[in-house]
Residue, then its C-alpha position, 0 to 999 in steps of 0.5 A: m026079513l025082507d018086509c023088515e028090510l024094505y021098511c027100515v030103508i024106506y024109513t031111513s030115506t024118509r027120514r033123512k029127506i024129511r031132515m034136508r027139508f026141515k034143515n032147508n025151511l030152517h035155513h031159508a027162515a032165518a034168512e027171512d029174519r036176518r032181512 
């Protein structure tokens, strides 16, 4: 049970981090295209 909870927490935090990084990269690419 503890392992499952820990995995869930790590998975969600990692996904959030990846999504933020992806969003930032996407925004940066769009800004570069506009220039």
